[in-house]
Structures are given as structure tokens and as C-alpha cells.
C-alpha positions in Angstrom: 0.0 0.0 0.0 1.5 3.4 -1.0 2.1 6.1 1.6 2.1 9.8 1.0 0.0 12.1 -1.2 0.5 15.0 -3.6 3.8 15.3 -5.4 5.6 12.4 -3.6 4.3 8.8 -3.1 6.3 6.0 -1.5 5.9 2.2 -1.7 7.9 -0.1 0.6 9.9 -3.1 -0.9 7.5 -5.8 -2.1 8.2 -9.4 -1.3 5.4 -10.6 -3.5 7.3 -9.8 -6.7 10.9 -10.0 -5.2 11.4 -6.2 -5.5 14.0 -5.2 -2.9 13.9 -1.5 -3.5 11.7 1.3 -2.2 9.6 2.8 -5.0 9.2 6.6 -5.2 6.8 8.4 -7.5 7.7 12.1 -7.9 5.1 14.2 -9.7 4.6 17.8 -10.8 2.2 19.6 -13.1 4.3 18.8 -16.1 5.2 15.1 -15.5 6.2 12.4 -13.2 9.1 10.1 -12.6 9.1 6.6 -10.9 12.3 5.7 -9.1 13.4 2.4 -7.5 15.8 3.3 -4.7 18.0 0.8 -2.7 16.7 0.6 0.9 20.0 0.8 2.7 21.3 4.1 1.2 17.8 5.7 1.5 17.6 4.6 5.2 21.0 6.0 6.0 20.2 9.3 4.3 16.9 9.6 6.2 18.7 8.9 9.5 21.3 11.5 8.8 18.6 14.0 7.8 16.6 13.3 10.9 19.7 13.8 13.1 20.7 17.0 11.3 17.2 18.6 11.5 15.0 17.0 14.2 11.2 17.2 13.9 9.8 20.6 14.9 13.2 22.3 14.3 12.9 22.8 10.5 11.9 26.5 10.8 15.0 27.2 13.0 17.1 26.9 9.8 15.0 29.2 7.7 14.0 32.9 8.2 10.5 32.7 6.7 9.9 36.4 7.2 13.0 37.4 5.2 12.0 35.0 2.4 8.5 36.3 2.3 9.7 39.9 2.3 12.1 39.1 -0.6 9.4 37.4 -2.6 7.0 40.3 -2.1 9.7 42.9 -2.8 10.6 41.2 -6.1 7.1 41.6 -7.5 
């Protein structure tokens, strides 16, 4: 059963057809791409990402007010 919605969907490895990789579907208004990603490197990357930016701390790295101001000033 896939997980996720919108532009990214993820399927776990499937033992039923001997597929060892995680399947990622990335979509945008102009197209989509389906990727098979090895589990181990993906898992290691997710762990490093989790450790670098813990849940709830994402906004600590981005000054959203400055970004919004720049976007509005550039109009």
C-alpha cells in the first residue's frame, strides 16, 4: 500500500514480486518520474537528515519572514 500524497508517493519493498527497493513516485504539473531506490542508502540518508534537523526544528534553519519579504519585494 503506498504512503504519501501529492507530489511524492512511497511504496515499501514488495516481497510478493521480489522487488527489494523502495519505489518513489515524484510528480509535478508537467510530468512524473518513478524511481526504484535501494533501501540501505535511503535509510542511511533519512537517519542523517533526521539527526541534522530534528522534527519541529525545521523552521529554525529558515528565516521565513525574510524569504516572504524578498518574494513580495521582487514583484
